[in-house]
VOPAGU-2260 file (C-alpha; in pm, 1 decimal, decimal comma):
REM VOPAGU-2260
SITE   aa  ch    i         X         Y         Z
SITE  MET   A    0      18,4      13,9     -11,2
SITE  PRO   A    1      81,8     393,4     -67,0
SITE  THR   A    2     201,3     563,3     215,9
SITE  ASP   A    3     342,4     875,9     316,8
SITE  PRO   A    4     704,1     944,7     470,5
SITE  ALA   A    5     573,6     936,7     826,9
SITE  GLY   A    6     426,1     565,4     709,1
SITE  ARG   A    7      91,9     674,5     753,8
SITE  PRO   A    8    -140,5     570,0     449,6
SITE  ALA   A    9     -77,0     833,5     166,3
SITE  HIS   A   10    -421,7     829,0      85,2
SITE  LEU   A   11    -816,5     790,7     184,0
SITE  THR   A   12    -850,9     508,9     -33,1
SITE  ALA   A   13    -490,0     372,8     125,4
SITE  GLY   A   14    -660,5     432,5     449,8
SITE  LEU   A   15    -960,8     222,6     379,1
SITE  THR   A   16    -793,3     -97,2     240,2
SITE  TRP   A   17    -542,4     -67,0     563,5
SITE  ALA   A   18    -857,8     -79,6     793,5
SITE  ARG   A   19   -1023,5    -364,3     590,1
SITE  ARG   A   20    -707,0    -550,3     609,1
SITE  LEU   A   21    -688,6    -513,7    1035,0
SITE  LEU   A   22   -1045,0    -596,8    1057,4
SITE  THR   A   23   -1024,3    -917,9     851,1
SITE  ASP   A   24    -894,8   -1135,9    1149,2
SITE  ALA   A   25   -1083,0    -922,2    1428,6
SITE  ALA   A   26   -1354,2   -1063,7    1628,8
SITE  GLY   A   27   -1675,5   -1018,5    1453,0
SITE  GLY   A   28   -2026,5    -967,4    1573,7
SITE  THR   A   29   -2345,3    -769,1    1665,8
SITE  ASP   A   30   -2212,6    -608,9    1953,6
SITE  ARG   A   31   -1879,2    -501,5    1845,0
SITE  LEU   A   32   -2050,7    -376,9    1514,2
SITE  THR   A   33   -2272,0    -171,6    1713,5
SITE  ALA   A   34   -1991,5      -4,5    1943,6
SITE  LEU   A   35   -1778,7      35,8    1664,5
SITE  THR   A   36   -2088,0     213,7    1454,6
SITE  ARG   A   37   -2131,4     441,9    1768,4
SITE  LEU   A   38   -1821,6     531,9    1792,0
SITE  ARG   A   39   -1788,6     650,6    1454,9
SITE  ASP   A   40   -2088,0     843,9    1482,6
SITE  ARG   A   41   -1961,4     991,7    1807,8
SITE  HIS   A   42   -1641,5    1128,0    1599,3
SITE  LEU   A   43   -1834,1    1241,7    1317,1
SITE  THR   A   44   -2093,7    1456,9    1531,8
SITE  ALA   A   45   -1729,7    1577,8    1647,6
SITE  LEU   A   46   -1576,9    1624,1    1362,8
SITE  GLU   A   47   -1886,5    1858,0    1253,7
SITE  THR   A   48   -1841,8    2084,9    1527,2
SITE  SER   A   49   -1494,7    2151,0    1493,9
SITE  ALA   A   50   -1582,6    2197,0    1103,7
SITE  ARG   A   51   -1870,1    2495,5    1217,5
SITE  THR   A   52   -1571,7    2651,7    1479,1
SITE  ALA   A   53   -1293,4    2663,1    1199,3
SITE  SER   A   54   -1550,8    2823,6     926,5
SITE  THR   A   55   -1662,7    3086,7    1154,4
SITE  ALA   A   56   -1268,5    3116,5    1200,8
SITE  LEU   A   57   -1161,1    3114,8     839,4
SITE  ALA   A   58   -1494,9    3342,4     765,6
SITE  ARG   A   59   -1275,8    3658,0     736,7
SITE  PHE   A   60   -1034,9    3508,9     471,4
SITE  ASP   A   61   -1328,5    3399,5     271,3
SITE  ARG   A   62   -1310,2    3009,5     323,3
SITE  GLN   A   63   -1515,0    2737,2     524,6
SITE  VAL   A   64   -1476,8    2385,0     623,8
SITE  THR   A   65   -1705,2    2150,8     440,4
SITE  LEU   A   66   -1756,0    1770,1     503,6
SITE  VAL   A   67   -1823,0    1573,9     220,4
SITE  SER   A   68   -1957,8    1209,2     200,2
SITE  ILE   A   69   -1745,1     951,1      70,4
SITE  GLU   A   70   -1924,7     780,7    -237,5
SITE  ASP   A   71   -2103,5     424,0    -124,9
SITE  THR   A   72   -1959,3     451,0     284,6
SITE  PRO   A   73   -2098,9     630,4     621,7
SITE  TRP   A   74   -1784,9     893,4     604,4
SITE  ARG   A   75   -1712,3    1192,3     529,3
SITE  ARG   A   76   -1382,2    1377,9     526,3
SITE  ALA   A   77   -1293,5    1742,8     589,1
SITE  VAL   A   78   -1218,0    2024,4     341,8
SITE  VAL   A   79   -1090,6    2382,9     298,0
SITE  ALA   A   80   -1211,4    2619,9      13,8
SITE  ASP   A   81   -1409,6    2895,7    -116,7
SITE  PRO   A   82   -1762,8    2931,7     -53,4
SITE  ALA   A   83   -1812,0    2942,6    -439,2
SITE  ALA   A   84   -1566,2    2675,9    -560,3
SITE  VAL   A   85   -1681,0    2325,8    -671,7
SITE  ARG   A   86   -1389,0    2113,0    -498,7
SITE  GLY   A   87   -1145,3    2216,9    -239,0
SITE  GLU   A   88    -821,4    2093,7     -77,0
SITE  ASP   A   89    -800,4    1796,7     198,4
SITE  VAL   A   90    -728,4    2009,0     547,7
SITE  HIS   A   91    -404,7    1810,3     616,0
SITE  THR   A   92    -290,4    1960,7     276,3
SITE  THR   A   93    -406,1    2303,2     354,3
SITE  VAL   A   94    -222,3    2270,9     705,5
SITE  HIS   A   95      60,6    2150,1     568,2
SITE  ALA   A   96      40,2    2446,4     244,5
SITE  LEU   A   97     -46,1    2742,6     554,3
SITE  ASN   A   98     260,8    2659,9     773,8
SITE  ALA   A   99     492,3    2688,2     429,8
SITE  THR   A  100     391,3    2984,9     383,1
SITE  ALA   A  101     395,3    3108,6     737,0
SITE  THR   A  102     747,1    2991,8     766,2
SITE  GLN   A  103     838,1    3194,0     434,2
SITE  LEU   A  104     651,1    3507,8     546,7
SITE  GLU   A  105     876,8    3437,7     881,3
SITE  ASP   A  106    1177,6    3421,9     697,1
SITE  ASP   A  107    1123,3    3703,6     457,0
SITE  LEU   A  108     989,0    3949,8     751,7
SITE  ARG   A  109    1298,2    3834,1     953,1
SITE  ALA   A  110    1475,8    3907,2     631,7
SITE  ASP   A  111    1359,9    4271,2     590,4
SITE  VAL   A  112    1383,2    4297,2     925,7
SITE  LYS   A  113    1733,5    4256,9     922,5
SITE  GLN   A  114    1765,8    4502,5     630,0
SITE  THR   A  115    1549,0    4776,5     845,4
SITE  LEU   A  116    1805,9    4715,5    1136,2
SITE  LYS   A  117    2144,8    4723,0     969,2
SITE  THR   A  118    2049,9    5003,2     743,4
SITE  SER   A  119    1845,9    5270,5     991,0
SITE  LEU   A  120    1735,4    5116,5    1353,2
SITE  PHE   A  121    2163,6    4972,4    1386,3
SITE  THR   A  122    2293,9    5350,8    1280,1
SITE  ARG   A  123    2091,9    5513,4    1528,4
SITE  LEU   A  124    2141,3    5268,9    1827,7
SITE  GLN   A  125    2513,2    5270,6    1799,9
SITE  ARG   A  126    2526,4    5655,7    1820,1
SITE  ASP   A  127    2261,7    5673,9    2094,7
SITE  ILE   A  128    2416,9    5444,4    2286,9
SITE  GLN   A  129    2778,8    5567,6    2299,4
SITE  LEU   A  130    2642,8    5907,3    2377,4
SITE  ARG   A  131    2443,7    5779,1    2689,9
SITE  ARG   A  132    2773,9    5534,3    2782,3
SITE  GLU   A  133    3016,0    5882,1    2736,6
SITE  ALA   A  134    2717,2    6097,9    2930,8
SITE  ALA   A  135    2798,7    5767,2    3184,7
SITE  TRP   A  136    3138,7    5784,9    3186,2
SITE  ASP   A  137    3118,5    6191,0    3269,4
SITE  LEU   A  138    2886,9    6114,0    3547,9
SITE  VAL   A  139    3099,5    5854,2    3684,7
SITE  ALA   A  140    3429,4    6066,2    3672,7
SITE  LYS   A  141    3221,3    6355,0    3831,9
SITE  ILE   A  142    3129,5    6149,6    4125,1
SITE  ARG   A  143    3476,4    5952,9    4184,0
SITE  THR   A  144    3628,0    6339,5    4151,2
SITE  THR   A  145    3342,5    6457,2    4447,1
SITE  LEU   A  146    3413,6    6137,9    4651,0
SITE  ASP   A  147    3833,7    6185,9    4673,2
SITE  ASP   A  148    3762,6    6476,6    4889,4
SITE  VAL   A  149    3475,9    6334,4    5123,3
SITE  ARG   A  150    3518,6    6221,1    5464,2
SITE  THR   A  151    3232,5    6138,2    5698,0
SITE  GLY   A  152    3221,5    6041,2    6051,2
SITE  VAL   A  153    3429,4    6024,4    6334,9
SITE  ALA   A  154    3656,9    5744,1    6238,5
SITE  ASP   A  155    3740,5    5903,1    5856,8
SITE  VAL   A  156    3438,1    5686,6    5654,4
SITE  GLY   A  157    3536,2    5756,5    5274,4
SITE  VAL   A  158    3377,5    5562,2    4941,7
SITE  GLN   A  159    3559,3    5533,8    4601,0
SITE  VAL   A  160    3328,3    5390,2    4284,9
SITE  GLN   A  161    3388,2    5252,6    3941,1
SITE  TRP   A  162    3181,1    5162,4    3663,9
SITE  GLY   A  163    3305,1    4900,0    3412,9
SITE  VAL   A  164    3216,6    4632,7    3156,7
SITE  ARG   A  165    3072,8    4322,8    3285,5
SITE  GLU   A  166    3288,9    4004,5    3300,9
SITE  ASP   A  167    3010,4    3865,3    3034,0
SITE  PRO   A  168    3120,3    3732,8    2688,1
SITE  ASP   A  169    2830,7    3933,0    2542,2
SITE  ALA   A  170    2829,8    4247,8    2757,3
SITE  GLN   A  171    3201,6    4240,2    2638,5
SITE  ARG   A  172    3147,4    4182,9    2281,2
SITE  MET   A  173    2817,9    4419,5    2270,1
SITE  VAL   A  174    3061,7    4710,5    2409,9
SITE  HIS   A  175    3318,3    4594,5    2160,5
SITE  LEU   A  176    3081,1    4623,2    1854,8
SITE  ILE   A  177    2923,9    4990,3    1952,9
SITE  GLU   A  178    3255,2    5102,3    1971,1
SITE  GLN   A  179    3391,4    5017,9    1602,2
SITE  PRO   A  180    3327,4    5199,8    1290,5
SITE  PRO   A  181    2974,0    5124,1    1109,1
SITE  SER   A  182    3000,2    4863,0     863,8
SITE  ASP   A  183    2733,3    4531,7     751,5
SITE  ASP   A  184    2969,6    4299,3     927,3
SITE  THR   A  185    2981,7    4527,0    1286,0
SITE  PHE   A  186    2606,8    4495,9    1240,0
SITE  GLU   A  187    2517,6    4136,2    1129,0
SITE  GLN   A  188    2719,7    4058,4    1465,7
SITE  MET   A  189    2541,3    4328,6    1665,4
SITE  TYR   A  190    2204,5    4140,4    1546,5
SITE  ASP   A  191    2325,9    3807,7    1669,7
SITE  VAL   A  192    2396,6    3923,3    1974,5
SITE  LEU   A  193    2067,1    4075,7    2009,3
SITE  ARG   A  194    1847,0    3868,8    1902,4
SITE  GLN   A  195    2048,6    3594,1    2106,8
SITE  ARG   A  196    1980,6    3814,7    2452,3
SITE  MET   A  197    1582,4    3876,8    2318,5
SITE  ASN   A  198    1568,9    3516,0    2294,0
SITE  GLU   A  199    1743,2    3449,7    2649,0
SITE  LYS   A  200    1361,0    3607,6    2794,7
SITE  ALA   A  201    1129,8    3425,6    2564,8
SITE  GLY   A  202     822,1    3406,7    2772,0
SITE  GLU   A  203     822,3    3765,3    2937,9
SITE  PRO   A  204     671,1    4050,4    2925,2
SITE  TRP   A  205     806,2    4242,9    2594,5
SITE  PRO   A  206     923,7    4534,3    2801,4
SITE  ASP   A  207    1090,3    4313,5    2991,5
SITE  ARG   A  208    1229,5    4173,1    2700,9
SITE  VAL   A  209    1344,2    4459,0    2535,4
SITE  ALA   A  210    1497,7    4593,7    2829,6
SITE  HIS   A  211    1733,7    4284,5    2881,3
SITE  THR   A  212    1820,2    4326,9    2537,0
SITE  PHE   A  213    1897,5    4685,8    2451,5
SITE  ASP   A  214    1947,1    4853,0    2786,2
SITE  TYR   A  215    2324,5    4932,4    2793,0
SITE  ARG   A  216    2345,6    4943,4    3153,8
SITE  ALA   A  217    2332,4    4577,6    3195,6
SITE  TRP   A  218    2664,2    4538,5    2992,3
SITE  HIS   A  219    2808,8    4742,2    3298,4
SITE  THR   A  220    2801,2    4690,5    3663,4
SITE  TRP   A  221    2996,6    4855,8    3971,0
SITE  LYS   A  222    3243,5    4848,8    4195,1
SITE  ILE   A  223    3211,1    5013,2    4561,6
SITE  SER   A  224    3488,9    5036,5    4778,6
SITE  VAL   A  225    3510,0    5173,5    5124,1
SITE  THR   A  226    3745,1    5282,5    5341,8
SITE  HIS   A  227    3759,1    5349,8    5722,1
SITE  ALA   A  228    4052,4    5468,6    6001,7
SITE  SER   A  229    4033,7    5088,3    6128,3
SITE  PHE   A  230    4138,8    5011,2    5798,6
SITE  GLU   A  231    4467,7    5170,3    5755,7
SITE  ALA   A  232    4748,6    4985,5    5686,2
SITE  ALA   A  233    5104,3    5145,8    5812,1
SITE  GLY   A  234    4919,6    5485,0    5862,3
SITE  LYS   A  235    4769,2    5504,3    5532,3
SITE  GLU   A  236    4431,2    5480,1    5397,0
SITE  LYS   A  237    4331,0    5169,9    5250,6
SITE  PHE   A  238    4023,0    5067,7    5071,4
SITE  ARG   A  239    3870,1    4768,7    5050,1
SITE  GLU   A  240    3591,3    4654,7    4772,6
SITE  VAL   A  241    3241,6    4541,0    4870,5
SITE  THR   A  242    3188,5    4194,6    4727,6
SITE  ALA   A  243    2906,4    3944,2    4832,6
SITE  ARG   A  244    3133,3    3745,6    4999,9
SITE  SER   A  245    3310,0    3971,0    5168,1
SITE  ASN   A  246    3155,5    4314,8    5305,8
SITE  PRO   A  247    3412,0    4579,3    5465,1
SITE  LEU   A  248    3046,1    4717,5    5557,4
SITE  GLU   A  249    2988,3    4448,9    5810,2
SITE  ALA   A  250    3300,4    4588,8    6046,1
SITE  LEU   A  251    3138,0    4943,5    6060,2
SITE  SER   A  252    2859,9    5073,0    6294,6
SITE  THR   A  253    2544,2    5137,4    6199,4
SITE  GLY   A  254    2587,1    5485,8    6126,7
SITE  GLU   A  255    2898,8    5392,7    5940,3
SITE  ARG   A  256    2760,0    5173,3    5753,4
SITE  ARG   A  257    2474,0    5450,0    5638,8
SITE  LEU   A  258    2656,1    5695,8    5587,5
SITE  ALA   A  259    2909,5    5493,2    5388,0
SITE  THR   A  260    2556,7    5385,4    5164,5
SITE  MET   A  261    2473,6    5753,7    5130,2
SITE  LEU   A  262    2763,7    5882,4    5005,2
SITE  PRO   A  263    2800,0    5753,2    4633,1
SITE  LEU   A  264    2413,2    5912,6    4647,9
SITE  LEU   A  265    2440,6    6186,5    4706,6
SITE  ALA   A  266    2756,8    6260,4    4497,0
SITE  ALA   A  267    2577,4    6081,6    4241,0
SITE  ALA   A  268    2304,9    6374,5    4276,9
SITE  TRP   A  269    2535,6    6659,3    4308,1
SITE  SER   A  270    2683,0    6574,9    4029,9
SITE  MET   A  271    2383,5    6547,2    3859,3
SITE  TYR   A  272    2236,1    6899,5    3978,8
SITE  SER   A  273    2636,1    7033,6    3879,4
SITE  ALA   A  274    2617,1    6945,2    3521,7
SITE  ASP   A  275    2674,6    7270,7    3317,9
SITE  GLY   A  276    2315,9    7399,3    3179,3
SITE  TYR   A  277    2153,8    7286,5    3472,8
SITE  GLN   A  278    1927,6    7492,1    3628,0
SITE  GLY   A  279    1647,7    7400,3    3873,5
SITE  PRO   A  280    1608,5    7287,5    4223,0
SITE  ARG   A  281    1861,9    7096,8    4353,2
SITE  LEU   A  282    1574,9    6847,2    4511,5
SITE  LEU   A  283    1701,7    6579,9    4736,3
SITE  SER   A  284    1445,8    6353,2    4926,2
SITE  ILE   A  285    1555,5    6188,8    5230,0
SITE  ASP   A  286    1376,5    5917,6    5475,8
SITE  GLU   A  287    1447,7    5970,9    5861,5
SITE  ILE   A  288    1735,3    6202,7    5818,1
SITE  ASP   A  289    1884,7    6119,9    6154,5
SITE  ALA   A  290    1797,0    5753,2    6181,4
SITE  ALA   A  291    2137,2    5539,5    6293,7
SITE  PHE   A  292    2344,3    5862,5    6362,9
SITE  ASP   A  293    2509,2    5993,1    6652,4
SITE  ASP   A  294    2564,6    6348,5    6674,4
SITE  PRO   A  295    2891,4    6368,3    6546,7
SITE  ASN   A  296    2788,4    6176,3    6245,7
SITE  LEU   A  297    2427,0    6361,2    6216,7
SITE  ARG   A  298    2634,7    6693,4    6232,2
SITE  GLN   A  299    2909,6    6536,7    5953,5
SITE  ILE   A  300    2629,4    6476,2    5664,0
SITE  LEU   A  301    2398,4    6805,4    5769,8
SITE  ALA   A  302    2689,3    7004,8    5690,2
SITE  LEU   A  303    2813,0    6826,1    5357,8
SITE  LEU   A  304    2426,6    6877,0    5239,0
SITE  ARG   A  305    2476,2    7219,4    5336,2
SITE  SER   A  306    2818,8    7243,1    5141,2
SITE  TRP   A  307    2656,8    7101,6    4833,6
SITE  ASN   A  308    2334,1    7301,8    4878,4
SITE  PHE   A  309    2140,0    7108,4    4798,0
SITE  ASP   A  310    1734,3    7126,5    4878,7
SITE  VAL   A  311    1669,5    6904,8    5128,6
SITE  LEU   A  312    1289,0    6767,6    5157,4
SITE  ALA   A  313    1367,0    6502,2    5504,2
SITE  THR   A  314    1134,3    6310,2    5735,6
SITE  ALA   A  315    1243,0    6287,3    6100,4
SITE  PRO   A  316    1076,8    6185,8    6441,5
SITE  PHE   A  317    1085,2    6487,5    6585,0
SITE  MET   A  318    1302,5    6785,5    6579,4
SITE  THR   A  319    1623,3    6745,9    6856,4
SITE  PRO   A  320    1809,0    7016,9    6936,9
SITE  LEU   A  321    2077,6    6928,3    6662,3
SITE  ILE   A  322    1862,5    6965,8    6381,2
SITE  LYS   A  323    1719,9    7309,1    6508,0
SITE  LYS   A  324    2087,0    7424,6    6508,7
SITE  GLU   A  325    2188,4    7275,1    6234,5
SITE  THR   A  326    1949,8    7332,5    5992,7
SITE  ARG   A  327    1988,5    7702,7    6058,8
SITE  ARG   A  328    1674,9    7779,1    5776,0
SITE  ALA   A  329    1402,0    7508,5    5719,8
SITE  MET   A  330     989,5    7449,3    5684,1
SITE  ILE   A  331     927,8    7163,1    5885,9
SITE  HIS   A  332     543,3    7003,4    5828,4
SITE  GLN   A  333     399,9    6872,6    6162,7
SITE  VAL   A  334     165,1    6580,3    6094,5
SITE  VAL   A  335    -128,9    6563,4    6346,9
SITE  THR   A  336    -385,5    6278,2    6350,4
SITE  THR   A  337    -707,0    6364,7    6462,2
SITE  GLY   A  338    -878,6    6035,1    6437,3
SITE  ARG   A  339    -886,0    5883,6    6097,4
SITE  HIS   A  340    -774,3    6205,3    5968,4
SITE  ARG   A  341    -401,9    6351,2    5909,1
SITE  VAL   A  342    -357,2    6707,5    5838,3
SITE  THR   A  343     -18,3    6877,7    5823,3
SITE  VAL   A  344      71,6    7204,3    5998,0
SITE  PRO   A  345     336,3    7430,2    5790,1
SITE  TRP   A  346     573,5    7610,2    6043,2
SITE  LEU   A  347     895,3    7830,1    5979,8
SITE  TRP   A  348    1247,7    7766,2    6131,5
SITE  GLN   A  349    1471,2    8069,1    6093,3
SITE  GLY   A  350    1763,3    7951,5    6285,0
SITE  HIS   A  351    1699,9    8081,9    6594,3
SITE  GLY   A  352    1373,8    8106,9    6852,0
SITE  GLU   A  353    1086,7    7867,7    6777,4
SITE  PRO   A  354     964,7    7784,4    6479,6
SITE  GLN   A  355     638,4    8014,8    6383,7
SITE  PRO   A  356     320,3    7835,7    6222,2
SITE  LEU   A  357     254,6    7972,8    5833,7
SITE  SER   A  358     -91,2    8093,6    5720,1
SITE  LEU   A  359    -211,0    8092,4    5415,5
SITE  ASP   A  360    -473,1    8427,5    5331,4
SITE  LEU   A  361    -781,9    8255,7    5218,7
SITE  THR   A  362    -982,1    8618,4    5211,3
SITE  THR   A  363   -1171,3    8607,3    4895,0
SITE  PRO   A  364   -1033,8    8949,2    4708,6
SITE  GLN   A  365   -1374,0    9157,9    4612,7
SITE  PRO   A  366   -1400,9    9260,9    4213,2
SITE  GLN   A  367   -1351,6    9615,7    4119,9
SITE  ASP   A  368   -1587,3    9803,5    3968,1
SITE  ALA   A  369   -1508,3    9833,3    3620,8
SITE  PRO   A  370   -1425,4   10207,2    3510,2
């Protein structure tokens, strides 16, 4: 009997012949025939339901699934055809043709997308990432310079930061390609790397896949080192790198740890606000500004905030005498709770005496008579 490459009957006639031969030696009888007939009828009913569902889905493509009776048998076969066509194609033939068409379309689309990426998007992407990396290097350099002379706390706590390419083959390869002059070979390699990174996040939300693929920051990593008076060797300052296995912060007090973690963030904010052309408030928001600090450390951090001319918005459980003395002029919003309601009362501290409550003039101006 003719078979297809998978070893199945090549066509319906071969299938029926095969079935007859298989049933030749099977035990017969009225009960078996009745059971097989019922089974066939159930399958025919299910087939009719599937055909209607498929026809509804294919209607917008001007196609429908029709069940055609096979001559001299109660069997039917499903064909796909135009509603006005005389004959159609078997479903498996149509599915095979559609799969081949879809594959070809994907290949064509991939080639078109690849060409578009190479001719326009990659050129802009390469230029944009280069500009951003250069700006990031400038910012990191400013942060490093800012932190060089900053030692806070009674134990001279200081921080150094470095920003470099990850020790990852894909990250290093991508950075290398970004720095190369535009060429077909460069864009071909970029396409391969970016497509691989996109596939690594298959199944995740699209924004996450795009961020993983194109965010240049994922190709870099920070190295942070801390110094402390207790780290000195032979009277010389010594920095220790913070790693997953060795964390020098654990040797510091709670207040010193907070100082060390705040310094890079404060330096980054100061570097950004000090950039050429920046105009606007130098706003900094700090939660519980005095948490974990003893008086000497708190005095140091407040002095640093003043020297960098920040506009600080901070929370504190209450106004301690040291905060009053060091902040000098400040706006205070006291939170008052009454039952389920909360209101804030604004006070102005001028650096001496007691804070004075502020009030808003809510009087409605009277309209003036028209001349």
